[in-house]
N, C-alpha and C positions, 0 to 999 in steps of 0.2 A: 311514809315524809313527803308532801308537798314541797314544790319546786319554790312554794312563797316561805317556807316555815323554815326561821333559822335553826341551823345545823347547833345541837344539843350532845357536848359529852360529859360523863361523870364528873371528871376531875375537873373543868373550867368552866360549866356552865352555859350560857349562852354565848355563840359565836357571833361573828360579825358575816362569813362569810355563809351565803345560802347553796343548799344542793347544786344549783343550777350553776352557779361559780365553779364549784367542785367539776360539774361533770362536762362544764367547756373546757377549763384545763387538762382531763383527762384524756378528751378528744383531739385538743392541739396538741399535746403529745403524741401520741399514736397515732395520726396522722400524718405530723409534720415534724417530730423531733428529731430525722433523719435525712433532714432535705437537704441540710447546709452544711456538710462536714465539709472541714479545713483541717492544713496541718496546725494551724496555730490554737484553735479553741475546741476541734472538734464538735461536738455535739454541744456546745456550750449557746450556740446561737438558737438552736431548736428551744434549747432548757429554756435560754431567757423568754422566747416567743409564747412557751407555754405558759409559763408563768407571769407575763408582762399584764393581763388582765385582772388576777390577783392583786399586784401589785399594785397597782391603780386605783382599786379600791380600798387598798389598805390604809393608804399615803395619800393623802389629797395635796402635801406639798410637792411642787415641784423637784424641787431639788433633794428631798429623801428621795421620790421614785426614782431620778435618775441614778442616784447612788446606789438605789436597791439594783434596777437592772444593772447596770455596770458589773457590781459584784457577780450576778448570775449569767452574767457571757462570759465569765471566766473557763479556763480549760475544764471542759466535763466530759467522762467516757465510761459508758456502762453498758448492759444490755436491754434493748429498747424495752420490753416485755414487763421484765422483773425489774428493772431499774426504774419501773415507775413509782413503785415503794419511796425511793428518795425523794422525787417531785411531790409526792402525797406527805411526806414527812416535814419537809420544807415550805411548803405551802400550811401545815401547821405550825410550823417554829414563827413563822412569818404573821403568822395570823397573833400568836400569843404577845410576839414583842410589839406589834401594833396595839394589843390592847393593855402593855403596860408592864405586863411580867416579865421576867428576870432572862431575859433570852437576849444575848447579845450577836450580834453580826459573826464574830467570830466563832462562835459554836456552831450556829449553821451554816459556816462554810467548812470548820473542820468535820461535820457532821457528815456533808456531801462527801468532802475528799476521800473519807475516812470508809466509807461504805459501795463507794464507787466499785472497787477493787472486788470485794466479796460477791457483789452480787453479779458480776459482771461473769465473773466464775461460774459460779451456780446457772445462771440464765445462759451462759454459750454452752453447758454441758449438756441441758437440758434441751432449750430450743433446737441448736444445731447438731447436738450429737445425738440425739434420741427421736424427739418428734419429727424435726425433717425427715431423718433417716426413714424412720417409719411411715410418714407420710407419702414419700417420694418411691421408695421401694413399693407400697403395694398401686400407686398411680402409675408407676412405670409399668409393673408387670400387666395392667391392666390396657395402659395405652399400646403395648407392645401386640395386645390378642386384638386391638382395633376398636377399641371400648373408648368412646368418647367421657365415658366418666371418668376416665384415668387422671386428667390434667383437669376436670371441674373437682371431683375427690380433693386435690393437693389444694386448692385454689379456696376451698369451702372449708375445709377443714385448718388450713393455717389461718385461716380468716379468726374462725371461732377462736382458736386456740391463742390467739394476740389479744383479742378485744378480751377474752375471760380472763386470762393471768395478769394483762395491764390492768382492766377494770381492779381486781381482789386486792391487788399489791398497790395500788394507789390508794385504795382507801382504806386499807389495812396502814396502810404507813401514817395517812391523815390522823384515822384516829388513835395510833400508839405514838404519834410522833417519832423521838428520840431512841424511844426502845423497842420500836417494828422490827428492824432488821435485827436487832441482838435477839428479840424473840425466835425469828423464824430462823438464822443461821442455828440456833439452840435448839431446835426442834428435833426430836426424833423422827418426826413423821417426813419431815423433808428428806431427812437421808434415805428413809424407808421406802419413798416415791422415788427417788432418782436412782436406787437401785435394783426396784422390780420395772423403771420402765429402760435402763440397762440392758437389763436379761431380756426384753421384748425385743428392740432394737438389733439386739444379737442373734434374734433366732430369725427377723425379718432379714435381715443381711445373709443368715446361711441360706434362707431357701431361693436370694436371689439367685446368690453362687451358685445355688444347684440346678436351677432354672434356664438360668441365661448364660452359664459360661459354658459354651460348647467344646469338649475337650474328648475326644476319643482317638484309640490307638489302636493301629490295625496291625502291628506286630503279631508275629504270630510262628512258630515252631513245632517241628515234630520231637516229640520224647517218649521212646518207648513203642513205637507203630504207632503214637497216638499224637492227633494235634491239639497243638495248645494254644489256646487265644489269651496275647496277655489281657484284652481288656475283659472278659469273661474273668479271669483270674484276680483282676484289681475288684471288679464289682461283687465277687463272693468276698473279698476282705472287709472290702467299703465301699459302699455306691456313691458314684461321683466322688471318687477319690482326686481325680486327676484336678477336675474342676476345682476341688478341694485346695490342692497344692498351686496350681496360681493364685488363686484369693491369699493364700499366707505368703507366696511371695510377693506380690503387692502389696499387700501390710507391712512387710518386712522391708520393701524398698523405701515407702513410706515414713514409715515411724524410727528405724535403726539407721538408715542409710539418709535419711534427708533428701530424697529424690526427688525432682519435678514430675509432675505427669505425663509430660511430654519426655522424656527421657523414660519413663516406664513403658508406653504404650511404644517407644521405639524399640525398647530391649523386649518385649512381645510379640512384639512381630518378627525381631530376629531370629528371636529364640523359636517361633512359630514355623517360619521360613526354611529354616535350617532341618527341623524335626520334620516337615513333612517333604524336602527334600529326601532326607535320608528313610524315606517309607517309614515313619514312626507312626507321626501322626496322620488320619485321614479325614 
């Protein structure tokens, strides 16, 4: 479909907006939606700026445009990549309203408010807890080895992820309107993908812990005339058991005790210093 050809859907026939209008809106969102956070509206200004060109094209009347822009400048907060679906669905509903369909401003506002949380939950779980963990894990490992591809891989990988996910979700939201997020949340494929990525992220974290947490004990003793080195005993039970213990301690302090990263770093320093002084760690 060329830029000059009007977008078409099976349900609504010819659309007012062209593909280039949608591409422009998507690019505004993915590039600038998070540029102006504030406590009162969070991403509200970014959402309004992204949809402003669409509003201007759909509503020639100045007062109606002003009212629409005011509505879309209200409080809004979601995950930027997956939340693009809300913007796409909003664009579709505003277009239907401009075409005279039975879509009220209350319906549009309610849809936005209802979908902010669920899509933020999905987006944060996948983007922050899975994708970034995997990319940072691989990139940090390369960087530690002095490979310049480390930071390049992270930058390129996350850029591709953000562009691809936001593009797909935005146009999915536009095509399906109000039913887009409902269909996505109800889809078993989304849960399967999330579960699979969680497993991969746990593997990456485990590999990082084993390769980068350097903890060895020098404790040894003589039993029955033979010298027993504690580190060899631990390795025979489970290789890298001490690094695993440090990782488990950090996770426990973060999740169960809600301790800050500064507190955890100081705690690890004190424990390490004390055990080294007692000739347990080397």
